[in-house]
N, C-alpha and C positions, 0 to 999 in steps of 0.2 A: 195469735201470731206464734210461729215456731221459733226456736232458738236461732236458726240460720237467718231467718228474715229479720229478727231483732238485731243481730250483729250487723247485717247488711245495712239496715236503716241507721244504726249508730255510726257505722263507718262513713256513710254518705253525709251524715250530720257533721262529722269531723272534717270531711272534705270541704263542705260548705263553710264551716266555721273558720277554717284556715285560709279562706280566700280562693278556694278552688285551685290549689297548687297541684299541678300535674306531677306524676311520678312518685307520689307518696301513698299509693294504693295499699301496699302491703303494710306500711307503717300505720296507716289509718285502720286497716282491718285488724291488726294485732292489738292496737289500743282499744278498738271497739270490742273485740273479743274479751279482753281483760276486764273492761268496764261492765259488760253485760254479765260475765260469769261472776264477778264480785257482787253485782246487784242481785243475782239469783241466789248466791250463797247466803246473802244477808236477808233474803226474803223480801226485798224491796220491789216496788212496782217500777216499771220503765219510766224514764223521764224524757223530756225533749221530744224529738221526732217520733220515737217509738210510742210515747204516751199518746200522741195525737192519733196515730194509726190504731192503737188499741181502743181508744175512746169512740171511734167511728162505728156506727151500727153495721152489723154483718148484713150483707145483701145477697139474696138468692138470685139465680139466673132469672132474667126478666125484670130486674130492678126492684123486686119486692123486698121489704125489710123482713128479716127473720124475727119471729116472736119468741 
């Protein structure tokens, strides 16, 4: 997962966690960006939603798992 996708997933997680409050997209994005950048600076693995995506096996076109 690239950095942009990780921030996007974290921002969506914050949106869901806050009860899906509309109009806070920039606030959620900036908070997610801060969280993800701090996590990367500390060398930590993603948590929450991003950890779920990271733990899923990569799949090639046609539905076959990569080895």
